[in-house]
mmCIF file of the N, C-alpha and C atoms, coordinates in Angstrom:
data_MODEL
# 
_entry.id   MODEL 
# 
loop_
_atom_site.group_PDB 
_atom_site.id 
_atom_site.type_symbol 
_atom_site.label_atom_id 
_atom_site.label_alt_id 
_atom_site.label_comp_id 
_atom_site.label_asym_id 
_atom_site.label_entity_id 
_atom_site.label_seq_id 
_atom_site.pdbx_PDB_ins_code 
_atom_site.Cartn_x 
_atom_site.Cartn_y 
_atom_site.Cartn_z 
_atom_site.occupancy 
_atom_site.B_iso_or_equiv 
_atom_site.pdbx_formal_charge 
_atom_site.auth_seq_id 
_atom_site.auth_comp_id 
_atom_site.auth_asym_id 
_atom_site.auth_atom_id 
_atom_site.pdbx_PDB_model_num 
ATOM 1   N N  . MET A 1 1  ? -129.258 146.310 -101.382 1.00 0.00 ? 1  MET A N  1 
ATOM 2   C CA . MET A 1 1  ? -130.512 146.803 -101.132 1.00 0.00 ? 1  MET A CA 1 
ATOM 3   C C  . MET A 1 1  ? -131.480 145.669 -101.114 1.00 0.00 ? 1  MET A C  1 
ATOM 4   N N  . LYS A 1 2  ? -132.409 145.669 -100.117 1.00 0.00 ? 2  LYS A N  1 
ATOM 5   C CA . LYS A 1 2  ? -133.467 144.636 -100.190 1.00 0.00 ? 2  LYS A CA 1 
ATOM 6   C C  . LYS A 1 2  ? -134.503 144.867 -101.120 1.00 0.00 ? 2  LYS A C  1 
ATOM 7   N N  . THR A 1 3  ? -135.037 143.884 -101.644 1.00 0.00 ? 3  THR A N  1 
ATOM 8   C CA . THR A 1 3  ? -135.963 144.025 -102.760 1.00 0.00 ? 3  THR A CA 1 
ATOM 9   C C  . THR A 1 3  ? -137.171 144.758 -102.355 1.00 0.00 ? 3  THR A C  1 
ATOM 10  N N  . ILE A 1 4  ? -137.646 144.605 -101.127 1.00 0.00 ? 4  ILE A N  1 
ATOM 11  C CA . ILE A 1 4  ? -138.932 145.393 -100.698 1.00 0.00 ? 4  ILE A CA 1 
ATOM 12  C C  . ILE A 1 4  ? -138.514 146.834 -100.609 1.00 0.00 ? 4  ILE A C  1 
ATOM 13  N N  . ALA A 1 5  ? -137.343 147.200 -100.140 1.00 0.00 ? 5  ALA A N  1 
ATOM 14  C CA . ALA A 1 5  ? -137.150 148.606 -100.012 1.00 0.00 ? 5  ALA A CA 1 
ATOM 15  C C  . ALA A 1 5  ? -136.937 149.194 -101.497 1.00 0.00 ? 5  ALA A C  1 
ATOM 16  N N  . ALA A 1 6  ? -136.380 148.414 -102.330 1.00 0.00 ? 6  ALA A N  1 
ATOM 17  C CA . ALA A 1 6  ? -136.351 148.874 -103.766 1.00 0.00 ? 6  ALA A CA 1 
ATOM 18  C C  . ALA A 1 6  ? -137.721 149.091 -104.375 1.00 0.00 ? 6  ALA A C  1 
ATOM 19  N N  . PHE A 1 7  ? -138.659 148.125 -104.040 1.00 0.00 ? 7  PHE A N  1 
ATOM 20  C CA . PHE A 1 7  ? -140.066 148.212 -104.583 1.00 0.00 ? 7  PHE A CA 1 
ATOM 21  C C  . PHE A 1 7  ? -140.641 149.543 -103.979 1.00 0.00 ? 7  PHE A C  1 
ATOM 22  N N  . LYS A 1 8  ? -140.493 149.634 -102.769 1.00 0.00 ? 8  LYS A N  1 
ATOM 23  C CA . LYS A 1 8  ? -141.103 151.114 -102.225 1.00 0.00 ? 8  LYS A CA 1 
ATOM 24  C C  . LYS A 1 8  ? -140.681 152.260 -102.790 1.00 0.00 ? 8  LYS A C  1 
ATOM 25  N N  . LEU A 1 9  ? -139.317 152.274 -103.037 1.00 0.00 ? 9  LEU A N  1 
ATOM 26  C CA . LEU A 1 9  ? -138.755 153.386 -103.832 1.00 0.00 ? 9  LEU A CA 1 
ATOM 27  C C  . LEU A 1 9  ? -139.254 153.604 -105.212 1.00 0.00 ? 9  LEU A C  1 
ATOM 28  N N  . ILE A 1 10 ? -139.309 152.477 -105.965 1.00 0.00 ? 10 ILE A N  1 
ATOM 29  C CA . ILE A 1 10 ? -139.956 152.527 -107.296 1.00 0.00 ? 10 ILE A CA 1 
ATOM 30  C C  . ILE A 1 10 ? -141.396 152.914 -107.275 1.00 0.00 ? 10 ILE A C  1 
ATOM 31  N N  . GLN A 1 11 ? -142.190 152.517 -106.244 1.00 0.00 ? 11 GLN A N  1 
ATOM 32  C CA . GLN A 1 11 ? -143.594 153.054 -106.153 1.00 0.00 ? 11 GLN A CA 1 
ATOM 33  C C  . GLN A 1 11 ? -143.544 154.573 -105.935 1.00 0.00 ? 11 GLN A C  1 
ATOM 34  N N  . LEU A 1 12 ? -142.578 155.040 -105.112 1.00 0.00 ? 12 LEU A N  1 
ATOM 35  C CA . LEU A 1 12 ? -142.598 156.442 -104.774 1.00 0.00 ? 12 LEU A CA 1 
ATOM 36  C C  . LEU A 1 12 ? -142.307 157.319 -106.046 1.00 0.00 ? 12 LEU A C  1 
ATOM 37  N N  . LEU A 1 13 ? -141.663 156.716 -107.070 1.00 0.00 ? 13 LEU A N  1 
ATOM 38  C CA . LEU A 1 13 ? -141.449 157.418 -108.320 1.00 0.00 ? 13 LEU A CA 1 
ATOM 39  C C  . LEU A 1 13 ? -142.725 157.901 -108.936 1.00 0.00 ? 13 LEU A C  1 
ATOM 40  N N  . GLY A 1 14 ? -143.740 157.137 -108.922 1.00 0.00 ? 14 GLY A N  1 
ATOM 41  C CA . GLY A 1 14 ? -144.959 157.591 -109.486 1.00 0.00 ? 14 GLY A CA 1 
ATOM 42  C C  . GLY A 1 14 ? -145.088 157.341 -110.865 1.00 0.00 ? 14 GLY A C  1 
ATOM 43  N N  . ILE A 1 15 ? -144.239 156.432 -111.377 1.00 0.00 ? 15 ILE A N  1 
ATOM 44  C CA . ILE A 1 15 ? -144.225 156.232 -112.894 1.00 0.00 ? 15 ILE A CA 1 
ATOM 45  C C  . ILE A 1 15 ? -144.628 154.779 -113.104 1.00 0.00 ? 15 ILE A C  1 
ATOM 46  N N  . PRO A 1 16 ? -145.601 154.506 -113.995 1.00 0.00 ? 16 PRO A N  1 
ATOM 47  C CA . PRO A 1 16 ? -145.979 153.089 -114.175 1.00 0.00 ? 16 PRO A CA 1 
ATOM 48  C C  . PRO A 1 16 ? -145.126 152.220 -114.861 1.00 0.00 ? 16 PRO A C  1 
ATOM 49  N N  . VAL A 1 17 ? -144.256 152.752 -115.833 1.00 0.00 ? 17 VAL A N  1 
ATOM 50  C CA . VAL A 1 17 ? -143.357 151.914 -116.704 1.00 0.00 ? 17 VAL A CA 1 
ATOM 51  C C  . VAL A 1 17 ? -141.979 152.518 -116.676 1.00 0.00 ? 17 VAL A C  1 
ATOM 52  N N  . PHE A 1 18 ? -140.905 151.742 -116.617 1.00 0.00 ? 18 PHE A N  1 
ATOM 53  C CA . PHE A 1 18 ? -139.570 152.303 -116.322 1.00 0.00 ? 18 PHE A CA 1 
ATOM 54  C C  . PHE A 1 18 ? -138.528 151.432 -116.947 1.00 0.00 ? 18 PHE A C  1 
ATOM 55  N N  . LEU A 1 19 ? -137.466 151.953 -117.139 1.00 0.00 ? 19 LEU A N  1 
ATOM 56  C CA . LEU A 1 19 ? -136.310 151.139 -117.742 1.00 0.00 ? 19 LEU A CA 1 
ATOM 57  C C  . LEU A 1 19 ? -135.417 150.629 -116.556 1.00 0.00 ? 19 LEU A C  1 
ATOM 58  N N  . THR A 1 20 ? -134.908 149.515 -116.881 1.00 0.00 ? 20 THR A N  1 
ATOM 59  C CA . THR A 1 20 ? -134.043 148.805 -115.841 1.00 0.00 ? 20 THR A CA 1 
ATOM 60  C C  . THR A 1 20 ? -132.826 149.793 -115.580 1.00 0.00 ? 20 THR A C  1 
ATOM 61  N N  . SER A 1 21 ? -132.265 150.356 -116.531 1.00 0.00 ? 21 SER A N  1 
ATOM 62  C CA . SER A 1 21 ? -131.120 151.259 -116.240 1.00 0.00 ? 21 SER A CA 1 
ATOM 63  C C  . SER A 1 21 ? -131.385 152.393 -115.471 1.00 0.00 ? 21 SER A C  1 
ATOM 64  N N  . ASP A 1 22 ? -132.714 153.014 -115.703 1.00 0.00 ? 22 ASP A N  1 
ATOM 65  C CA . ASP A 1 22 ? -133.074 154.158 -114.730 1.00 0.00 ? 22 ASP A CA 1 
ATOM 66  C C  . ASP A 1 22 ? -133.269 153.705 -113.443 1.00 0.00 ? 22 ASP A C  1 
ATOM 67  N N  . ILE A 1 23 ? -133.640 152.564 -113.110 1.00 0.00 ? 23 ILE A N  1 
ATOM 68  C CA . ILE A 1 23 ? -133.931 152.089 -111.868 1.00 0.00 ? 23 ILE A CA 1 
ATOM 69  C C  . ILE A 1 23 ? -132.531 151.770 -111.076 1.00 0.00 ? 23 ILE A C  1 
ATOM 70  N N  . ALA A 1 24 ? -131.630 151.330 -111.920 1.00 0.00 ? 24 ALA A N  1 
ATOM 71  C CA . ALA A 1 24 ? -130.275 151.046 -111.403 1.00 0.00 ? 24 ALA A CA 1 
ATOM 72  C C  . ALA A 1 24 ? -129.643 152.337 -110.965 1.00 0.00 ? 24 ALA A C  1 
ATOM 73  N N  . VAL A 1 25 ? -129.827 153.446 -111.681 1.00 0.00 ? 25 VAL A N  1 
ATOM 74  C CA . VAL A 1 25 ? -129.326 154.765 -111.252 1.00 0.00 ? 25 VAL A CA 1 
ATOM 75  C C  . VAL A 1 25 ? -129.954 155.188 -110.005 1.00 0.00 ? 25 VAL A C  1 
ATOM 76  N N  . ILE A 1 26 ? -131.351 155.016 -109.942 1.00 0.00 ? 26 ILE A N  1 
ATOM 77  C CA . ILE A 1 26 ? -132.016 155.595 -108.852 1.00 0.00 ? 26 ILE A CA 1 
ATOM 78  C C  . ILE A 1 26 ? -131.596 154.852 -107.507 1.00 0.00 ? 26 ILE A C  1 
ATOM 79  N N  . LEU A 1 27 ? -131.475 153.571 -107.713 1.00 0.00 ? 27 LEU A N  1 
ATOM 80  C CA . LEU A 1 27 ? -131.047 152.702 -106.519 1.00 0.00 ? 27 LEU A CA 1 
ATOM 81  C C  . LEU A 1 27 ? -129.645 152.860 -106.206 1.00 0.00 ? 27 LEU A C  1 
ATOM 82  N N  . GLY A 1 28 ? -128.804 153.343 -107.178 1.00 0.00 ? 28 GLY A N  1 
ATOM 83  C CA . GLY A 1 28 ? -127.374 153.452 -106.967 1.00 0.00 ? 28 GLY A CA 1 
ATOM 84  C C  . GLY A 1 28 ? -126.659 152.042 -107.045 1.00 0.00 ? 28 GLY A C  1 
ATOM 85  N N  . VAL A 1 29 ? -127.067 151.283 -107.966 1.00 0.00 ? 29 VAL A N  1 
ATOM 86  C CA . VAL A 1 29 ? -126.484 150.014 -108.200 1.00 0.00 ? 29 VAL A CA 1 
ATOM 87  C C  . VAL A 1 29 ? -126.084 149.835 -109.655 1.00 0.00 ? 29 VAL A C  1 
ATOM 88  N N  . SER A 1 30 ? -125.349 148.794 -109.964 1.00 0.00 ? 30 SER A N  1 
ATOM 89  C CA . SER A 1 30 ? -124.946 148.583 -111.294 1.00 0.00 ? 30 SER A CA 1 
ATOM 90  C C  . SER A 1 30 ? -126.311 148.097 -112.123 1.00 0.00 ? 30 SER A C  1 
ATOM 91  N N  . ASN A 1 31 ? -126.126 148.184 -113.444 1.00 0.00 ? 31 ASN A N  1 
ATOM 92  C CA . ASN A 1 31 ? -127.251 147.698 -114.313 1.00 0.00 ? 31 ASN A CA 1 
ATOM 93  C C  . ASN A 1 31 ? -127.616 146.254 -113.926 1.00 0.00 ? 31 ASN A C  1 
ATOM 94  N N  . GLN A 1 32 ? -126.560 145.503 -113.827 1.00 0.00 ? 32 GLN A N  1 
ATOM 95  C CA . GLN A 1 32 ? -126.713 144.043 -113.543 1.00 0.00 ? 32 GLN A CA 1 
ATOM 96  C C  . GLN A 1 32 ? -127.470 143.808 -112.208 1.00 0.00 ? 32 GLN A C  1 
ATOM 97  N N  . THR A 1 33 ? -127.030 144.592 -111.230 1.00 0.00 ? 33 THR A N  1 
ATOM 98  C CA . THR A 1 33 ? -127.741 144.434 -109.878 1.00 0.00 ? 33 THR A CA 1 
ATOM 99  C C  . THR A 1 33 ? -129.147 144.870 -110.016 1.00 0.00 ? 33 THR A C  1 
ATOM 100 N N  . GLY A 1 34 ? -129.409 146.005 -110.737 1.00 0.00 ? 34 GLY A N  1 
ATOM 101 C CA . GLY A 1 34 ? -130.691 146.553 -110.913 1.00 0.00 ? 34 GLY A CA 1 
ATOM 102 C C  . GLY A 1 34 ? -131.628 145.405 -111.683 1.00 0.00 ? 34 GLY A C  1 
ATOM 103 N N  . TYR A 1 35 ? -131.047 144.814 -112.657 1.00 0.00 ? 35 TYR A N  1 
ATOM 104 C CA . TYR A 1 35 ? -131.683 143.692 -113.299 1.00 0.00 ? 35 TYR A CA 1 
ATOM 105 C C  . TYR A 1 35 ? -132.169 142.591 -112.419 1.00 0.00 ? 35 TYR A C  1 
ATOM 106 N N  . LYS A 1 36 ? -131.170 142.254 -111.568 1.00 0.00 ? 36 LYS A N  1 
ATOM 107 C CA . LYS A 1 36 ? -131.477 141.158 -110.599 1.00 0.00 ? 36 LYS A CA 1 
ATOM 108 C C  . LYS A 1 36 ? -132.622 141.517 -109.586 1.00 0.00 ? 36 LYS A C  1 
ATOM 109 N N  . ILE A 1 37 ? -132.541 142.755 -109.115 1.00 0.00 ? 37 ILE A N  1 
ATOM 110 C CA . ILE A 1 37 ? -133.590 143.261 -108.235 1.00 0.00 ? 37 ILE A CA 1 
ATOM 111 C C  . ILE A 1 37 ? -134.902 143.255 -108.914 1.00 0.00 ? 37 ILE A C  1 
ATOM 112 N N  . LEU A 1 38 ? -134.984 143.777 -110.128 1.00 0.00 ? 38 LEU A N  1 
ATOM 113 C CA . LEU A 1 38 ? -136.226 143.733 -110.840 1.00 0.00 ? 38 LEU A CA 1 
ATOM 114 C C  . LEU A 1 38 ? -136.786 142.376 -111.220 1.00 0.00 ? 38 LEU A C  1 
ATOM 115 N N  . LYS A 1 39 ? -135.925 141.393 -111.412 1.00 0.00 ? 39 LYS A N  1 
ATOM 116 C CA . LYS A 1 39 ? -136.246 139.948 -111.727 1.00 0.00 ? 39 LYS A CA 1 
ATOM 117 C C  . LYS A 1 39 ? -136.764 139.453 -110.461 1.00 0.00 ? 39 LYS A C  1 
ATOM 118 N N  . GLU A 1 40 ? -136.267 139.715 -109.347 1.00 0.00 ? 40 GLU A N  1 
ATOM 119 C CA . GLU A 1 40 ? -136.845 139.144 -108.039 1.00 0.00 ? 40 GLU A CA 1 
ATOM 120 C C  . GLU A 1 40 ? -138.281 139.760 -107.826 1.00 0.00 ? 40 GLU A C  1 
ATOM 121 N N  . LEU A 1 41 ? -138.396 141.095 -108.141 1.00 0.00 ? 41 LEU A N  1 
ATOM 122 C CA . LEU A 1 41 ? -139.744 141.699 -107.986 1.00 0.00 ? 41 LEU A CA 1 
ATOM 123 C C  . LEU A 1 41 ? -140.745 141.128 -108.973 1.00 0.00 ? 41 LEU A C  1 
ATOM 124 N N  . ALA A 1 42 ? -140.221 140.675 -110.160 1.00 0.00 ? 42 ALA A N  1 
ATOM 125 C CA . ALA A 1 42 ? -141.201 140.142 -111.208 1.00 0.00 ? 42 ALA A CA 1 
ATOM 126 C C  . ALA A 1 42 ? -141.583 138.699 -110.774 1.00 0.00 ? 42 ALA A C  1 
ATOM 127 N N  . ASN A 1 43 ? -140.573 137.983 -110.116 1.00 0.00 ? 43 ASN A N  1 
ATOM 128 C CA . ASN A 1 43 ? -140.884 136.642 -109.529 1.00 0.00 ? 43 ASN A CA 1 
ATOM 129 C C  . ASN A 1 43 ? -141.974 136.739 -108.417 1.00 0.00 ? 43 ASN A C  1 
ATOM 130 N N  . GLU A 1 44 ? -141.986 137.805 -107.725 1.00 0.00 ? 44 GLU A N  1 
ATOM 131 C CA . GLU A 1 44 ? -142.823 138.014 -106.591 1.00 0.00 ? 44 GLU A CA 1 
ATOM 132 C C  . GLU A 1 44 ? -144.227 138.622 -107.112 1.00 0.00 ? 44 GLU A C  1 
ATOM 133 N N  . LYS A 1 45 ? -144.316 138.844 -108.338 1.00 0.00 ? 45 LYS A N  1 
ATOM 134 C CA . LYS A 1 45 ? -145.588 139.325 -109.068 1.00 0.00 ? 45 LYS A CA 1 
ATOM 135 C C  . LYS A 1 45 ? -145.847 140.846 -108.674 1.00 0.00 ? 45 LYS A C  1 
ATOM 136 N N  . LEU A 1 46 ? -144.656 141.512 -108.239 1.00 0.00 ? 46 LEU A N  1 
ATOM 137 C CA . LEU A 1 46 ? -145.012 143.005 -108.015 1.00 0.00 ? 46 LEU A CA 1 
ATOM 138 C C  . LEU A 1 46 ? -144.618 143.885 -109.160 1.00 0.00 ? 46 LEU A C  1 
ATOM 139 N N  . ILE A 1 47 ? -143.928 143.511 -110.105 1.00 0.00 ? 47 ILE A N  1 
ATOM 140 C CA . ILE A 1 47 ? -143.719 144.220 -111.284 1.00 0.00 ? 47 ILE A CA 1 
ATOM 141 C C  . ILE A 1 47 ? -143.932 143.236 -112.519 1.00 0.00 ? 47 ILE A C  1 
ATOM 142 N N  . VAL A 1 48 ? -144.012 143.765 -113.717 1.00 0.00 ? 48 VAL A N  1 
ATOM 143 C CA . VAL A 1 48 ? -144.171 142.841 -114.942 1.00 0.00 ? 48 VAL A CA 1 
ATOM 144 C C  . VAL A 1 48 ? -143.078 143.356 -115.919 1.00 0.00 ? 48 VAL A C  1 
ATOM 145 N N  . HIS A 1 49 ? -142.417 142.320 -116.533 1.00 0.00 ? 49 HIS A N  1 
ATOM 146 C CA . HIS A 1 49 ? -141.451 142.505 -117.542 1.00 0.00 ? 49 HIS A CA 1 
ATOM 147 C C  . HIS A 1 49 ? -142.246 142.713 -118.764 1.00 0.00 ? 49 HIS A C  1 
ATOM 148 N N  . LEU A 1 50 ? -142.049 143.944 -119.438 1.00 0.00 ? 50 LEU A N  1 
ATOM 149 C CA . LEU A 1 50 ? -142.796 144.258 -120.675 1.00 0.00 ? 50 LEU A CA 1 
ATOM 150 C C  . LEU A 1 50 ? -142.036 143.974 -122.022 1.00 0.00 ? 50 LEU A C  1 
ATOM 151 N N  . HIS A 1 51 ? -140.744 144.314 -121.961 1.00 0.00 ? 51 HIS A N  1 
ATOM 152 C CA . HIS A 1 51 ? -139.849 144.265 -123.106 1.00 0.00 ? 51 HIS A CA 1 
ATOM 153 C C  . HIS A 1 51 ? -138.445 144.332 -122.515 1.00 0.00 ? 51 HIS A C  1 
ATOM 154 N N  . ARG A 1 52 ? -137.428 143.973 -123.358 1.00 0.00 ? 52 ARG A N  1 
ATOM 155 C CA . ARG A 1 52 ? -135.986 144.076 -123.012 1.00 0.00 ? 52 ARG A CA 1 
ATOM 156 C C  . ARG A 1 52 ? -135.793 145.358 -122.377 1.00 0.00 ? 52 ARG A C  1 
ATOM 157 N N  . GLY A 1 53 ? -135.361 145.359 -121.075 1.00 0.00 ? 53 GLY A N  1 
ATOM 158 C CA . GLY A 1 53 ? -135.035 146.535 -120.289 1.00 0.00 ? 53 GLY A CA 1 
ATOM 159 C C  . GLY A 1 53 ? -136.182 147.424 -119.884 1.00 0.00 ? 53 GLY A C  1 
ATOM 160 N N  . LEU A 1 54 ? -137.430 147.007 -120.102 1.00 0.00 ? 54 LEU A N  1 
ATOM 161 C CA . LEU A 1 54 ? -138.638 147.753 -119.777 1.00 0.00 ? 54 LEU A CA 1 
ATOM 162 C C  . LEU A 1 54 ? -139.506 146.910 -118.868 1.00 0.00 ? 54 LEU A C  1 
ATOM 163 N N  . CYS A 1 55 ? -139.856 147.566 -117.667 1.00 0.00 ? 55 CYS A N  1 
ATOM 164 C CA . CYS A 1 55 ? -140.707 146.888 -116.807 1.00 0.00 ? 55 CYS A CA 1 
ATOM 165 C C  . CYS A 1 55 ? -141.901 147.907 -116.302 1.00 0.00 ? 55 CYS A C  1 
ATOM 166 N N  . GLY A 1 56 ? -142.906 147.304 -115.506 1.00 0.00 ? 56 GLY A N  1 
ATOM 167 C CA . GLY A 1 56 ? -143.921 148.218 -115.185 1.00 0.00 ? 56 GLY A CA 1 
ATOM 168 C C  . GLY A 1 56 ? -144.497 147.695 -113.811 1.00 0.00 ? 56 GLY A C  1 
ATOM 169 N N  . LEU A 1 57 ? -145.116 148.488 -113.130 1.00 0.00 ? 57 LEU A N  1 
ATOM 170 C CA . LEU A 1 57 ? -145.852 148.111 -111.811 1.00 0.00 ? 57 LEU A CA 1 
ATOM 171 C C  . LEU A 1 57 ? -147.063 147.451 -112.316 1.00 0.00 ? 57 LEU A C  1 
ATOM 172 N N  . ILE A 1 58 ? -147.343 146.290 -111.879 1.00 0.00 ? 58 ILE A N  1 
ATOM 173 C CA . ILE A 1 58 ? -148.429 145.455 -112.242 1.00 0.00 ? 58 ILE A CA 1 
ATOM 174 C C  . ILE A 1 58 ? -149.818 146.236 -112.096 1.00 0.00 ? 58 ILE A C  1 
ATOM 175 N N  . ASP A 1 59 ? -149.989 146.842 -110.945 1.00 0.00 ? 59 ASP A N  1 
ATOM 176 C CA . ASP A 1 59 ? -151.256 147.556 -110.687 1.00 0.00 ? 59 ASP A CA 1 
ATOM 177 C C  . ASP A 1 59 ? -151.419 148.934 -111.388 1.00 0.00 ? 59 ASP A C  1 
ATOM 178 N N  . GLN A 1 60 ? -150.376 149.432 -112.071 1.00 0.00 ? 60 GLN A N  1 
ATOM 179 C CA . GLN A 1 60 ? -150.419 150.745 -112.581 1.00 0.00 ? 60 GLN A CA 1 
ATOM 180 C C  . GLN A 1 60 ? -150.324 150.818 -114.101 1.00 0.00 ? 60 GLN A C  1 
ATOM 181 N N  . VAL A 1 61 ? -149.888 149.626 -114.815 1.00 0.00 ? 61 VAL A N  1 
ATOM 182 C CA . VAL A 1 61 ? -149.730 149.675 -116.152 1.00 0.00 ? 61 VAL A CA 1 
ATOM 183 C C  . VAL A 1 61 ? -151.013 149.691 -116.982 1.00 0.00 ? 61 VAL A C  1 
ATOM 184 N N  . ASP A 1 62 ? -151.173 150.788 -117.727 1.00 0.00 ? 62 ASP A N  1 
ATOM 185 C CA . ASP A 1 62 ? -152.345 150.865 -118.593 1.00 0.00 ? 62 ASP A CA 1 
ATOM 186 C C  . ASP A 1 62 ? -152.114 150.169 -119.989 1.00 0.00 ? 62 ASP A C  1 
ATOM 187 N N  . PRO A 1 63 ? -152.863 149.233 -120.305 1.00 0.00 ? 63 PRO A N  1 
ATOM 188 C CA . PRO A 1 63 ? -152.574 148.497 -121.515 1.00 0.00 ? 63 PRO A CA 1 
ATOM 189 C C  . PRO A 1 63 ? -152.706 149.391 -122.759 1.00 0.00 ? 63 PRO A C  1 
ATOM 190 N N  . LEU A 1 64 ? -153.387 150.448 -122.684 1.00 0.00 ? 64 LEU A N  1 
ATOM 191 C CA . LEU A 1 64 ? -153.602 151.410 -123.757 1.00 0.00 ? 64 LEU A CA 1 
ATOM 192 C C  . LEU A 1 64 ? -152.278 152.320 -123.944 1.00 0.00 ? 64 LEU A C  1 
ATOM 193 N N  . MET A 1 65 ? -151.506 152.414 -122.920 1.00 0.00 ? 65 MET A N  1 
ATOM 194 C CA . MET A 1 65 ? -150.385 153.249 -123.040 1.00 0.00 ? 65 MET A CA 1 
ATOM 195 C C  . MET A 1 65 ? -149.066 152.397 -123.580 1.00 0.00 ? 65 MET A C  1 
ATOM 196 N N  . LEU A 1 66 ? -149.212 151.183 -123.490 1.00 0.00 ? 66 LEU A N  1 
ATOM 197 C CA . LEU A 1 66 ? -148.030 150.153 -123.875 1.00 0.00 ? 66 LEU A CA 1 
ATOM 198 C C  . LEU A 1 66 ? -147.513 150.388 -125.231 1.00 0.00 ? 66 LEU A C  1 
ATOM 199 N N  . PRO A 1 67 ? -148.365 150.512 -126.301 1.00 0.00 ? 67 PRO A N  1 
ATOM 200 C CA . PRO A 1 67 ? -147.763 150.684 -127.552 1.00 0.00 ? 67 PRO A CA 1 
ATOM 201 C C  . PRO A 1 67 ? -146.727 151.880 -127.664 1.00 0.00 ? 67 PRO A C  1 
ATOM 202 N N  . GLU A 1 68 ? -147.021 152.960 -126.973 1.00 0.00 ? 68 GLU A N  1 
ATOM 203 C CA . GLU A 1 68 ? -146.185 154.054 -127.025 1.00 0.00 ? 68 GLU A CA 1 
ATOM 204 C C  . GLU A 1 68 ? -144.769 153.687 -126.464 1.00 0.00 ? 68 GLU A C  1 
ATOM 205 N N  . TYR A 1 69 ? -144.753 152.942 -125.388 1.00 0.00 ? 69 TYR A N  1 
ATOM 206 C CA . TYR A 1 69 ? -143.442 152.454 -124.919 1.00 0.00 ? 69 TYR A CA 1 
ATOM 207 C C  . TYR A 1 69 ? -142.755 151.435 -125.655 1.00 0.00 ? 69 TYR A C  1 
ATOM 208 N N  . LEU A 1 70 ? -143.645 150.519 -126.230 1.00 0.00 ? 70 LEU A N  1 
ATOM 209 C CA . LEU A 1 70 ? -142.976 149.317 -126.858 1.00 0.00 ? 70 LEU A CA 1 
ATOM 210 C C  . LEU A 1 70 ? -142.517 149.602 -128.291 1.00 0.00 ? 70 LEU A C  1 
ATOM 211 N N  . THR A 1 71 ? -142.941 150.797 -128.898 1.00 0.00 ? 71 THR A N  1 
ATOM 212 C CA . THR A 1 71 ? -142.543 151.171 -130.245 1.00 0.00 ? 71 THR A CA 1 
ATOM 213 C C  . THR A 1 71 ? -141.588 152.235 -130.229 1.00 0.00 ? 71 THR A C  1 
ATOM 214 N N  . ASP A 1 72 ? -141.169 152.875 -129.009 1.00 0.00 ? 72 ASP A N  1 
ATOM 215 C CA . ASP A 1 72 ? -140.157 153.841 -128.979 1.00 0.00 ? 72 ASP A CA 1 
ATOM 216 C C  . ASP A 1 72 ? -138.925 153.407 -129.272 1.00 0.00 ? 72 ASP A C  1 
ATOM 217 N N  . PRO A 1 73 ? -138.262 154.042 -130.479 1.00 0.00 ? 73 PRO A N  1 
ATOM 218 C CA . PRO A 1 73 ? -136.964 153.539 -130.838 1.00 0.00 ? 73 PRO A CA 1 
ATOM 219 C C  . PRO A 1 73 ? -135.830 153.884 -129.877 1.00 0.00 ? 73 PRO A C  1 
ATOM 220 N N  . HIS A 1 74 ? -135.926 154.608 -128.960 1.00 0.00 ? 74 HIS A N  1 
ATOM 221 C CA . HIS A 1 74 ? -134.957 154.976 -128.104 1.00 0.00 ? 74 HIS A CA 1 
ATOM 222 C C  . HIS A 1 74 ? -134.864 153.939 -126.747 1.00 0.00 ? 74 HIS A C  1 
ATOM 223 N N  . ILE A 1 75 ? -135.858 153.228 -126.666 1.00 0.00 ? 75 ILE A N  1 
ATOM 224 C CA . ILE A 1 75 ? -135.935 152.193 -125.548 1.00 0.00 ? 75 ILE A CA 1 
ATOM 225 C C  . ILE A 1 75 ? -135.283 150.886 -126.045 1.00 0.00 ? 75 ILE A C  1 
ATOM 226 N N  . ALA A 1 76 ? -134.456 150.255 -125.201 1.00 0.00 ? 76 ALA A N  1 
ATOM 227 C CA . ALA A 1 76 ? -133.967 148.981 -125.353 1.00 0.00 ? 76 ALA A CA 1 
ATOM 228 C C  . ALA A 1 76 ? -132.627 149.191 -126.098 1.00 0.00 ? 76 ALA A C  1 
# 
């Protein structure tokens, strides 16, 4: 899957913060391939890496919501 198509699909989800594993399932790829796609999107400054396995859309991440995601014991 091309990274721009993956990015458009991620945008359509309407969620600002997401797990790498969730994106892999949605895109129908392995976790490793999902990680590579998200890494490419981060290099293009379309998403931001927040924590291990946790990313967000740069223009939609609310800094006031991040503590909730970063301290969740079920993430990562």
